[in-house]
N, C-alpha and C positions, 0 to 999 in steps of 0.2 A: 504494500500500500504506500502511495506517495505521501511523504511528509508535507503537510500543508505549509509549513514554514519554508520549504524549499521552492515553493511556487512564488515567483517574483513578479509583482504587478506594477502597472502604471497608476498614477493618481486617479485617473478616470475609472479604472477598473476597481480600485478600492472604494471609491464612492458608490459604485454599483453594488459591491458587496455589502456596504452599509445599508443601502436601500433595500436589498433583498432581506437582510436580517430584520430590519424594522417593519417593512410593509408585507413581506411574504411569510415571515415566521413569527410575527407578533412580539418582537423584542423591542420594547420602548427605547427610544434614543437616549433618554436621560438615564435609563438603567445601564445601557452600554457605556455611557460616559462615566457613571459612577464606578462601574467595574474597571474601566481603564484607569481612572484616578487611583483606585485602591491598589491596582497592580503596580503602578508607578511608585506610589507611596511605600508599599512594601519593599520594592527593590531599593528605594532610597535608604530605608532603615537597615536593610541587609548589608548595604555597602558602607553607610555611615551611621553607626548604631546610636550615637549620642549627639545629634545636631544641636549646637548652641542656638543657632538662628537660621531660619529658612526664608529666603527671599524668592517669591514666585512672580515672574514676569508674565502677564496674561495679555494676549491679543484679543481681537474682537470676534473670532470664529469659534468653532468647536474645540480647536486646540487650546484656546484660552479657557474654554469651559472645563477641560480636563485639569487645567491649572487651578481653577477655583475649587474643584473637588479636592485636589491635593492639599490646598491651603486649609480647607474646612476640616479635613481629616487630621492635619497637624494640630489645629486649634483644639479639636476634640481630645487630643492626646496631651493637652497642656504644653505643647511645644511652642516656642516663640516663632511667630511667622508673620510676614508682611507680604501683601500683594502690591506690586507696582503695575498699574493699568496703562496699557498703550491704546486702549479704546474706551471711550466713555461708556458708563453703564447703560445710559439710555439708548445707545446704539446696538446693544446686544439683542439677539433674537433667539427664539426657540430654546433648544436645550442649553445653549451657552448662557442665556438669560436665567434659566432655571438653576444652573450651576452657580451663577453669581449670587442668586438669592439664597441658595444653600450655604454659601460661604458667609453671607451677611448674617444669616440666622445663627451661624456658629460663632459669630463675634470676631471674625477675621479683620485685622487692621488693613485698610486699603488707602492708597494714595496714587496720584498720577505720576507716571515716569516723566522726569523733567530733564532728560539728557545725560544724567549720570546716576550711578548707584549711590545709596547712602554711605556714610563713612564706614570703612571696614574696621574690623576688630583691631585693637591697638597692637596685637601681636604681629600685625603685618607692616607696621611702620618701620621705615629705615631712614637713616640719615643721608645716605649717598645715592638713593634711587635704585640700589641693587642692580647696577649695570653689569657687574662681574658675573660670569656664568655660575660660579659657586654660590655667590650671594643670591642669584636668581633661584637656584635649587633650594637654598635655605628659605627663601620667601615662599616658594611653592609648598614646602613642607609646613611652614608656619600657617599658611592658608588652610591646608588640610587639617592640621591639628587644632585650629581655632574653633572648629565646629560650625563654621559658616558654610552654607550650601545655597547654590542658586538653582532654581528650576526654570528651564526655558519652555514656556508654553505660549509662544507668541504667534508663529506663522503656520506650522504644520505643513500639510501637503498642498495647501491652496495657493501657494505663491505663484504669481505669473509676472514675468519681467524682473527688473532689478528691485532689490529691497528698497522700500521708501525710506526717507530720511530719518524719521523718528525711530523706526525699527533698526536701521543701520546704526544709529547712535546707541541703542540698547545692546545690540550685538557686540559692538566694539567695547562698550563698558564691561560686558560680561567677560569677554576675552582678555581684557586688560586687568581684571580684578585679581587674577591668580587664584580664585576660589574654585573648588570642585563644582562641576555642573552636571545636572541630570536634564537631558532633553526628552521632551514628551513627544512620542511618535516619530519625530525626525528633527535634527538640529535646524533651527530657524535659518533660512537663507540657502539651505541645500535643496537642490531640485530633486524631487523624489523620482522623476522619470529618467534622469540622466546621470545623477551624481555630480553635476556641475554646481558651482557656487554662483549665486545670483548677486554678484557685487561683493557681499561679505556674508559670512556664516558663522554660527556658533560652533566652537570647538568643545565638544562635550566629553565628559569622562565615562558616561553611560547613557545609552539611548534605549528607551523602552517603547516598543512599537506594537501596534494592535491590528488584529483581524487579518489584514493582508500585508505581507512583507513587501516593502517597497524596493524596487530594483536599485534606486539611487543610493540606498544605504550601503550597498555592497560593491559598487564600482565607482570609478572616477575618484573624486575627493571624499566620497562617502566613508570608506574605511578609516581615513585619517581623522575625520570629524566626529564620527559616532562614538568612539571609544568602545567600551564593551556593549554588545548589542543583545537585548533581551526581547523575546517575542511572546505575546499572549494572544490567543485566538478569541478570548472573552466568551468562551463556551458557545460560539456561533455554530449552528449545525453544519455538518459537512455538506449537506445539500446546497447550502448557500454558495459553495465554491465550485459546484459542478458546472461544466461548460463555460466557465469564465476564462476568457483568453488570458494567457500569461505572457509577459514580455520576455522572461528568461526562466530557466530552470536551474536551481543551484545544484551542483554536482556533489555526489557523495563517493568518496574513494572506496569505501567498503563495498558498495553496490557495484562499482565499476570493476573491481578486482575479479568478479565472476566472468569477465570477458576474456581473461587470460586462458588460453587453451591448456587443458590438462596434459602433462607430459607422461607418455606411456613408458613403461620400463625398458622397452627396446628402442627408444628414440635415438636418433643420430642427428648430427649437426645440420644435415641437409633438410631436416623437417622444420627448421626454425628460421629459414630465410638467410639471404645474403645481402647485407647493406654495403653500399659503396658511398663513402663520404668524399665529395669533390670540393677541394678548397685548399687554403693555405698558400696564397701567393707569397712572394718573397717577404720574409719577416713576420708572417702570420700563420706559421705552421701549428702553433699551439691551439688555435681555434679548431682546426680539423682534428687534431689529436683528442681534444675534449669531446667533440661530437662522436667520434668513433668509439672511444672508451665508454661513453654513456650508452651507445647502442649495444655494446657487449654486456654491460652491467644489467640491462633490463631483459637480456635473454636471446638476442639475435644469435643464430648459429655461426655465421661467418661475418666478419667485418673487414672490408678493404678500405684503403685510403688512396686516392689519386691526388697527388700534390707535386709541388715543385721538387726537382731532384735534390735541391739543397737541404730539404727537410727530411729526407728518407732515413738517414742514420739516426737522427734525434728521435723520430717517432718509433723506430724499431727498438731503440735503447729504452725508451720509456715504457713501451707496451709491446713485447715481442709476439703477443697473440694476434696482432694486426698484420694484415698483408698490405704492404705499402708499395705503391707503384709510382715510379718517377714519371711525371707527365709534364713536358715543357711545351706542349702545343696541343691544339684540339685534335690534330691528326693522331698523335700518340695516345689520346684518350679513347679513340674509337674502338680498338680491339678490347680494351678493358671493360667496355660496356656489355660484352657478351655474357658475363657470368652473373652479375647481381640481379636481385629481384626488386630492390628498392634503392633509390638514390636519395642522398641528403646533400644538397648543394647550397653553398653560401658561406659556411663558416670560414672566415679568413680569406674569402675569394678575392677581395679587392675589386678594382675597376680598371684593370689594365687590358690591353689587347688579348693577353693570355686568358684573362677572366672571361671575356666575351666568347672566345673560341671554345673553351671547355663547356660553358653554359649552352652554347649552340648545339654542341654534340650531345649533351645530356638531354636537351629537349627533343632532339631528333630520335633518340632511343625509344621514346614513348613509354618509358617505365614510370611507375608511380614515383613521385618526388616530394620531398620536404624542401621547400624553397624558403631560404632565410637570408637575412643580412643583405650583402651587396648583390646577390642574385636578384633580389626584389628590385633594387635600384636600377640594375642594368635592364631588366625586363621593362621597367617603367619608362626608360629612355627611348624605347621603341626600335632599337636596332637589332634586337635578338628576340625571337619567340613570337613575332607577329603572326597571328592567325593560328597559333598552336592550340592543340586540344589540351586544355588545362584541367579537365574534369577530374583527373586522378592526382592532382597536386594538393599539397597542404601548404598554405602560406602562413608564415609566422611573423608578421610585422610588429615592431614596436611603434609607438605613436608617431615618431618622426618619419619612419618608412611608410606608415599608413597615410600620412599627410601627402607624401609624394605620390603614392598610388592614386589618391583621389584628387590631386592637384588643389589642395586646400592647405591651410596652416595647421601647425601642431596644436595651436590653441583651439581651433575649430574641431579637431578630432576629440580633444578632451572635453569640449562643450557638449558633445553628444557621441559618446563612444558606441552606443548602441546603433545609431544610424550609420556610423562609420564602418562598423563590422558588417552590417547588412550591405552597405554600399560596395565594399571590396568583394564580398561574396557574389554579388550580382554582376560585377564586372568580369570576374574570372570563372564563375560557375564551379567553384571548388570549395574545399573546406578551408576556413579562415580562422586563425587564432590571433586575436588582438591583445598584445601583452599589456601589462600594467596592473595596478591594484584592481582586483576584480576582473581578472582575465576573462575575455568573452570569446566564445566559439560559435561559428555559424557554418552549417552545412546546407543551407537553404531552408526555406520555410520562414514562418513568422516568429518562431520561438528560438532564442539563443540559449546556449548553455553558459553558466558562469562558474568559474573555479574559485572556491572560497579559501583556498590554502595559499600560503606564502607570507613573506614578511619583508621589511625594509632592508634586511641584510642581503637580499638578492640584488640590490642596486650596485652591482659590480661587474666588471668585464668577464665575459665567458659564460654567463648564466644562459644566455640565449643559445649558445653553441651546444651546451649540455641538453637543453630542451629539444633542440632539433634532432640530436642523436637519439634521445629517448623515444620521440615519436617515430623516427625511422626504424628503430629496433622493434617497436610494437607492430608497425606495419608489416615488417618482415615475418612476424609470427602469425600473420593471417587476420589481424584485426582490420576492419574497414577504416577508411580515412577518418571518418567521424569518431569512431570508437577509439582509435589510436590517439587522436588529438585530445579527446576528453580525458582518457585515462592518463596520457602522458603529462598533460598540464597538472593534474592532481597529484601524480607521483612526484613530479618536479617540485611543486609547492610544498607538499608534505615532507619531502626529504629536507628541504631548506628549513622547515619548521622544526624538524628534529635536531638539525645542526644548531639552530638558535637556542633551543631548549638546553642543549648540552653545553654549548660554548658561548652563546650570546650572538647577537646580530652583527655587531661591529667587527670587521675583519674577516667575515665569512668569504670564502673563495669558492668558485664554481666547482673545483675538483673535490671540495669537501662533501658535495652531494653524492658522489659516486658510491661510496660504501652504503649509506642509508638507502639509496635507490635499489641496490641489490637486495637488501634486507626486506624492503617493502614489497618487491615483486615476489618474494618468497613467503609473504604473509607474516613477517616478523616485525 
């Protein structure tokens, strides 16, 4: 059974889920709002058990209504709480107005937000402005220890366009306060459909979201701004979710592991495919080596490397299990293409005449290909591969490469990663993996797949080369392009998460992933 929280929706779809719950299943809107407020309040106390004071910033919609409920619950527990209103009470409507009344009846103190937060606890004061990084760390710790908490219940999923001035001032004040923040449903200013920031956005420590998981929480800037993410379905019946279109499906590594073929006791290397990595122009042999070793580590039966002759000795010395072929021209590559079942082209390929020659030969072979790095850039320049059948390719661009493929800016890619992934897939009619926080995968159709694994330690050279090799190694073992890409992305991200857990994020190297990759594909 599909986990409801793995279905990722647009704001429009979430509004329809709300409507179905209220109108079709008789769940009063105010009851859902109170349930949401209770869930967020409980999460707040689980994270910060003894709040000294809670400041709740409430907007004018249902997100603000959730905030009023949280404030009322705090007041009922005899906790010190203040509501700062960004919308006048007489402008509230429906359930938000009812929630405001609930807070009034509980005796919650309210005032209008006037461009800045109230004075912070004296423990946060410094003489020098805390510009030094160590002083900033101390300030952050003092903020947490002071028991001051901010609840962001301003904008929710209803934001369209840039954040308006008053809300932008509130967001900036929250982010500059140094205080811990709980965001209700979604950090204000973050687009729930794309994960892009609408001018400015709250950076939360924890985000509690309800009914439908919003795709923007998990891609783009979402992972950086949400902090810990908690989901509550608010006991909405499963029938509410039936037939509702999803923007993306969050992948689960445990489920995907079932795609790996069982190895029979009389298996031999020929049953698990032959990957040929093509790359490593002068000075870039390491990229091809990492891709090739990754293909071996995930179970490919044979792995060859076609690279510049100057790299052959180094690659064999590093990994003698590889078959390394010196190739100094496209013509020399042609006979090498007779043996492999899958190609990985791009790691360390460069953009020289040699690069174009070997790419041309690879495309002519008609073999399934993982196309990465400069192979993408060369294809986009239009001198190689024009009119080629790309249906058996897997493209793995990072945002800069994606921008070149779509002839738009990097910023435009990040503004709507979902549209970008669809756009590249529609151009090449193949499987596309768009790298970045919340990696997206499209093999056609309206629904993307989203990889939830990985961490900032992966922001270092060579990670993409390892990923290309992983996907190539899985293709060689008989997985479809879509399956290999989805499983490969999750294995890659989870391997990095294991490294981070053991050794930390800072200083992580791409080759650190190789050992955990082998353990993961063996179910360990």
